[in-house]
C-alpha positions as CSV (number, residue, x, y, z in Angstrom):
1,M,0.0,0.0,0.0
2,T,1.4,3.4,-1.0
3,I,2.2,5.7,1.9
4,T,1.3,9.0,0.3
5,L,-1.3,11.5,1.3
6,L,-3.2,12.8,-1.6
7,S,-4.0,16.4,-1.2
8,G,-7.8,16.9,-1.5
9,F,-8.5,13.2,-0.9
10,L,-8.2,13.5,2.9
11,L,-9.3,16.7,4.6
12,A,-7.3,18.5,7.2
13,A,-6.1,16.2,10.0
14,H,-6.1,16.9,13.7
15,S,-3.0,16.5,15.8
16,T,-0.6,14.1,14.2
17,T,0.7,13.1,17.6
18,S,-2.7,12.1,18.9
19,A,-3.6,10.3,15.7
20,Q,-0.4,8.4,15.8
21,A,-0.9,7.4,19.4
22,S,-4.4,6.3,18.5
23,Q,-3.1,4.1,15.6
24,K,-0.5,2.5,17.7
25,L,-3.1,1.5,20.2
26,A,-5.3,0.2,17.4
27,A,-2.4,-2.0,16.2
28,Q,-2.2,-3.6,19.6
29,K,-6.0,-4.2,19.7
30,R,-6.3,-5.6,16.1
31,M,-7.5,-9.1,16.7
32,V,-6.9,-12.4,14.9
33,V,-10.2,-13.9,13.9
34,N,-11.3,-17.2,12.5
35,A,-11.1,-16.4,8.8
36,M,-13.4,-19.3,8.0
37,E,-16.4,-17.6,9.8
38,Y,-18.7,-15.2,8.0
39,P,-18.3,-12.3,7.4
40,W,-14.5,-12.8,7.5
41,S,-14.8,-15.8,5.1
42,T,-15.7,-13.3,2.4
43,I,-12.3,-11.6,2.8
44,G,-9.1,-13.2,1.4
45,R,-5.5,-12.8,0.5
46,L,-4.7,-11.9,-3.1
47,N,-1.2,-13.3,-4.0
48,A,0.5,-11.5,-6.9
49,A,3.1,-13.4,-8.9
50,G,4.5,-15.0,-5.7
51,R,6.2,-11.7,-4.8
52,A,3.6,-9.6,-3.0
53,H,0.1,-9.8,-1.6
54,C,-3.0,-7.6,-1.0
55,T,-6.4,-8.2,0.4
56,G,-9.7,-8.5,-1.5
57,A,-13.4,-9.2,-0.7
58,M,-16.0,-11.5,-2.4
59,V,-18.9,-9.4,-3.8
60,S,-20.6,-12.2,-5.8
61,D,-20.2,-15.9,-6.2
62,R,-17.2,-15.4,-8.4
63,H,-16.1,-11.7,-8.2
64,V,-13.5,-10.1,-5.9
65,L,-13.2,-6.3,-5.3
66,T,-9.7,-5.0,-4.6
67,A,-7.3,-2.1,-5.4
68,A,-5.9,-1.6,-8.9
69,H,-2.4,-1.1,-7.7
70,C,-2.5,-4.6,-6.3
71,I,-2.4,-6.1,-9.8
72,Y,0.4,-3.9,-11.1
73,D,4.1,-4.9,-10.8
74,A,6.0,-1.7,-10.2
75,K,9.3,-3.4,-10.6
76,T,8.7,-4.6,-14.1
77,G,6.3,-1.8,-15.0
78,R,3.5,-4.0,-16.2
79,W,0.0,-5.2,-15.4
80,L,0.1,-8.8,-14.1
81,A,-1.7,-11.4,-16.2
82,P,-4.7,-13.0,-14.6
83,Q,-2.9,-16.3,-14.3
84,E,-0.3,-14.7,-12.1
85,L,-2.9,-13.9,-9.5
86,H,-4.3,-16.3,-6.9
87,F,-7.1,-15.5,-4.4
88,I,-7.3,-17.5,-1.1
89,A,-10.5,-16.8,0.8
90,G,-10.6,-17.3,4.6
91,Y,-6.8,-17.8,4.5
92,Q,-5.4,-18.6,7.9
93,F,-2.0,-19.9,8.9
94,D,-1.1,-21.5,5.5
95,E,-4.5,-23.2,5.1
96,Y,-5.8,-23.1,1.5
97,K,-9.3,-24.5,2.0
98,I,-11.1,-22.2,-0.4
99,H,-9.2,-20.6,-3.3
100,S,-9.3,-19.9,-7.0
101,K,-7.2,-18.6,-9.8
102,I,-8.4,-15.5,-11.7
103,K,-10.1,-15.8,-15.0
104,S,-10.0,-12.1,-15.9
105,Y,-10.2,-8.7,-14.4
106,K,-11.5,-5.2,-15.1
107,K,-10.1,-2.0,-13.8
108,S,-10.5,1.7,-14.2
109,A,-9.2,3.1,-17.5
110,G,-8.4,6.3,-15.5
111,Y,-5.9,4.6,-13.2
112,K,-2.3,5.5,-14.0
113,P,0.1,3.3,-12.0
114,K,3.1,5.5,-12.6
115,N,1.3,8.5,-11.3
116,E,0.1,7.3,-7.9
117,A,0.3,10.7,-6.1
118,S,-2.8,12.3,-7.6
119,A,-6.4,12.6,-6.3
120,R,-7.8,11.3,-9.6
121,N,-5.5,8.2,-9.4
122,T,-6.7,7.3,-5.9
123,E,-10.3,7.8,-6.9
124,T,-9.9,5.2,-9.7
125,D,-7.8,2.7,-7.7
126,W,-10.1,-0.3,-8.0
127,A,-10.2,-3.6,-9.8
128,L,-12.9,-6.3,-10.1
129,L,-11.5,-9.8,-10.5
130,E,-13.5,-12.7,-12.0
131,L,-12.6,-16.0,-10.5
132,T,-12.4,-19.3,-12.4
133,K,-14.4,-21.0,-9.6
134,P,-17.7,-19.8,-8.0
135,I,-16.2,-20.0,-4.5
136,G,-18.6,-17.4,-3.2
137,T,-21.1,-20.2,-2.6
138,Q,-18.6,-21.5,0.0
139,T,-17.5,-18.2,1.5
140,G,-20.6,-16.1,1.1
141,W,-20.2,-12.5,0.0
142,L,-20.9,-8.9,1.0
143,K,-22.9,-6.3,-0.8
144,L,-21.8,-2.7,-1.3
145,S,-23.6,0.2,0.5
146,G,-23.2,3.9,0.8
147,L,-21.7,5.8,3.6
148,T,-24.4,8.4,3.6
149,K,-25.0,11.3,6.0
150,E,-27.6,9.2,7.9
151,V,-25.1,6.4,8.3
152,R,-22.3,8.7,9.4
153,K,-24.7,10.1,12.0
154,R,-25.4,6.6,13.3
155,I,-21.7,5.9,13.5
156,S,-21.1,9.1,15.5
157,N,-23.9,8.0,17.9
158,R,-22.4,4.5,18.3
159,Q,-25.4,2.9,16.6
160,S,-23.2,1.7,13.7
161,V,-19.5,1.1,13.3
162,L,-16.8,0.9,10.7
163,I,-14.6,-2.2,10.7
164,S,-11.4,-3.0,8.8
165,S,-10.1,-6.5,8.2
166,G,-7.2,-7.9,6.1
167,Y,-3.8,-9.4,5.8
168,R,-1.5,-6.8,7.0
169,A,2.3,-7.0,6.8
170,G,2.6,-7.5,10.6
171,A,0.5,-10.7,10.3
172,P,0.5,-11.7,6.7
173,N,-0.7,-15.3,7.3
174,A,-3.7,-14.4,9.5
175,Q,-6.7,-12.2,9.1
176,T,-6.8,-9.5,11.7
177,V,-9.6,-7.1,12.4
178,D,-9.8,-3.5,13.8
179,F,-13.3,-3.6,15.3
180,N,-13.4,0.0,16.5
181,C,-12.4,2.3,13.7
182,K,-12.8,6.0,14.6
183,P,-15.6,7.9,12.8
184,P,-14.6,9.3,9.4
185,E,-12.6,12.5,9.6
186,G,-13.2,14.0,6.2
187,F,-14.6,13.5,2.7
188,K,-13.9,14.8,-0.8
189,N,-17.3,14.9,-2.4
190,S,-18.4,11.3,-2.5
191,D,-15.1,9.8,-3.7
192,G,-13.0,9.4,-0.6
193,I,-13.4,8.3,3.0
194,A,-10.7,9.3,5.5
195,H,-10.7,7.1,8.5
196,Q,-8.4,5.9,11.3
197,C,-8.5,2.1,11.2
198,F,-5.1,0.6,11.6
199,L,-3.7,-0.6,8.3
200,Q,-0.3,-1.7,6.9
201,N,1.1,-2.9,3.7
202,G,-0.8,-6.0,2.6
203,D,-4.1,-4.4,3.6
204,S,-4.4,-2.6,0.3
205,G,-7.6,-3.5,-1.4
206,S,-9.2,-4.6,1.8
207,P,-12.8,-3.7,2.4
208,L,-13.9,-0.9,4.7
209,L,-16.8,-2.7,6.4
210,L,-19.9,-1.2,7.9
211,Y,-22.1,-2.9,10.5
212,D,-25.3,-1.0,10.4
213,R,-28.9,-1.9,11.1
214,E,-27.9,-5.5,11.9
215,A,-26.1,-6.2,8.6
216,F,-22.5,-6.1,7.3
217,S,-21.6,-4.5,4.0
218,I,-18.7,-2.8,2.2
219,V,-18.6,1.0,2.1
220,G,-15.1,1.4,0.7
221,I,-11.9,-0.1,-0.6
222,N,-8.7,0.8,1.4
223,V,-6.2,2.2,-1.0
224,I,-3.8,4.7,0.6
225,G,-2.3,5.7,3.9
226,L,-0.4,8.6,5.5
227,S,2.4,7.7,7.9
228,A,4.5,10.0,10.1
229,D,6.4,7.0,11.6
230,N,8.7,5.9,8.9
231,G,5.9,3.9,7.2
232,R,5.2,1.7,10.1
233,V,2.0,3.3,11.3
234,N,-0.7,5.0,9.2
235,D,-2.0,8.0,10.9
236,Y,-4.9,8.3,8.4
237,V,-6.1,5.9,5.8
238,G,-8.0,6.8,2.6
239,A,-10.7,4.5,1.2
240,L,-12.3,4.7,-2.2
241,N,-16.0,5.2,-1.5
242,A,-18.3,2.4,-2.7
243,L,-20.8,5.1,-3.8
244,R,-18.7,5.4,-7.0
245,F,-20.2,2.0,-8.0
246,N,-23.8,3.0,-7.3
247,P,-25.7,1.7,-10.3
248,K,-28.0,4.7,-10.3
249,T,-25.2,7.2,-10.5
250,P,-22.0,5.3,-11.6
251,K,-18.9,7.3,-12.2
252,R,-17.6,7.5,-15.8
253,D,-14.7,5.1,-15.2
254,I,-17.1,2.6,-13.6
255,K,-19.6,2.8,-16.4
256,S,-17.1,2.5,-19.2
257,S,-15.2,-0.4,-17.6
258,I,-17.8,-2.6,-16.0
259,G,-21.2,-1.1,-16.7
260,K,-23.7,-0.8,-13.9
261,L,-23.2,-4.2,-12.3
262,G,-26.2,-3.7,-10.0
263,F,-25.8,-7.1,-8.4
264,L,-23.0,-5.5,-6.3
265,W,-25.7,-3.7,-4.4
266,D,-28.3,-6.5,-4.2
267,S,-27.6,-8.3,-0.9
268,G,-24.9,-10.2,0.9
269,T,-25.1,-14.0,1.1
270,L,-24.1,-16.4,3.8
271,P,-22.0,-19.5,3.1
272,A,-24.2,-22.3,1.7
273,P,-25.2,-25.1,4.0
274,G,-22.4,-27.7,4.1
275,S,-19.7,-25.2,3.1
276,K,-16.2,-25.3,4.4
277,A,-16.7,-21.8,5.8
278,S,-19.2,-21.3,8.7
279,A,-22.1,-18.9,8.6
280,I,-22.0,-18.7,12.4
281,P,-19.1,-16.7,13.9
282,N,-18.9,-18.7,17.1
283,Q,-15.1,-18.3,17.6
284,T,-15.2,-14.5,17.0
285,I,-18.1,-14.2,19.5
286,A,-16.2,-16.2,22.1
287,A,-13.1,-14.1,21.6
288,L,-15.0,-10.8,22.0
289,L,-16.8,-12.1,25.1
290,S,-13.5,-13.0,26.6
291,R,-12.0,-9.6,25.7
292,E,-14.8,-7.8,27.4
293,G,-14.6,-10.0,30.5
294,Y,-17.9,-12.0,30.1
295,L,-16.1,-15.2,29.4
296,L,-13.3,-16.5,31.6
297,G,-10.3,-18.5,30.4
298,K,-9.1,-19.1,26.9
299,P,-12.0,-18.7,24.5
300,R,-10.9,-21.6,22.3
301,N,-11.0,-23.9,25.3
302,A,-14.4,-22.7,26.5
303,K,-17.3,-25.2,26.6
304,P,-20.5,-24.4,24.7
305,E,-22.5,-24.0,27.9
306,A,-19.9,-21.5,29.3
307,I,-20.1,-19.4,26.1
308,D,-23.9,-19.5,26.2
309,A,-23.8,-18.3,29.8
310,A,-21.4,-15.5,28.9
311,Q,-23.7,-14.5,26.0
312,N,-26.6,-14.3,28.3
313,R,-24.7,-12.1,30.8
314,F,-23.6,-9.8,28.0
315,L,-27.2,-9.5,26.6
316,K,-28.6,-8.9,30.1
317,S,-26.0,-6.2,30.8
318,K,-27.0,-4.4,27.5
319,G,-30.7,-4.9,28.0
320,K,-31.0,-7.0,24.9
321,A,-33.4,-9.8,24.2
322,K,-31.9,-13.3,24.3
323,E,-33.5,-14.2,20.9
324,R,-30.7,-12.8,18.9
325,T,-29.1,-14.4,15.8
326,K,-25.4,-15.1,16.0
327,L,-24.6,-12.3,13.5
328,Q,-26.8,-9.9,15.5
329,L,-24.9,-10.9,18.7
330,L,-21.6,-10.3,16.9
331,G,-22.8,-6.9,15.9
332,D,-24.0,-6.1,19.5
333,L,-20.5,-7.1,20.8
334,I,-18.7,-5.0,18.2
335,L,-20.9,-1.9,19.0
336,S,-20.2,-2.4,22.7
337,L,-16.4,-2.2,22.3
338,K,-14.7,0.8,23.7
């Protein structure tokens, strides 16, 4: 991931010192999750020619959304061929349970890989990969949604939350999640989202997730970061706003490259019954219950009855009904994090 701040893409920052301190704290709190549980199963590691990796997310049964610069080899000055790319969904500690080669890809005609430091370039830093296998039936996938004024207000009121997950350089073989990204700091029209999730190299192309109204969706693609700490910590991160793909008002580069592709906005889908990936995020729930003090001992060793009791204690403390789905419970836990 490039470590350049595009003037105009991110708006004026607050104190660099406070932002940097916040990001270092986020790095410590970014948690390893079971990547074979939904919604994390929709996110995977994109290996590029065996020399580098990025992150991407399933947005249909055979489409992955990522950053354009992830499929460009700066050393050789060329776009990688589809056969040089390999997407591994739910990748965790060298386990290749669900994966596919790439059949083809489409990218913005406006993206110029040799001119990264420009606002226009960042706003066109996207690529849509078509896989050779419909692995989305195994992983599930996420829909796109807009980060509107109403959604931003709910984020500020702690009714919704931004989340970032990917395969960062500090943990390239495990999917790690920042569950408590700070509210967006600034916007440039509807093209950029400035946020303070903790990201590193390898997180490029990762989805900026939104949990809102009891559902997970993708509101952006993480494409750029600003660091004041020798590239080790990003003080601010820039995401390409998913609103660019809105089929009702697609941007010119979207319309000319991939058309409207309205299916990107239809709905997210859980892993099919019998899939290798699980539609129930039990391990993530147990880990968060443990982090918040509702579950004692190591969450991986906890018995089901202990986890159920911890869930009930959590729900009672928050005044929530016990009849919650596991995804709703996961969302409740994420919203409760401080």
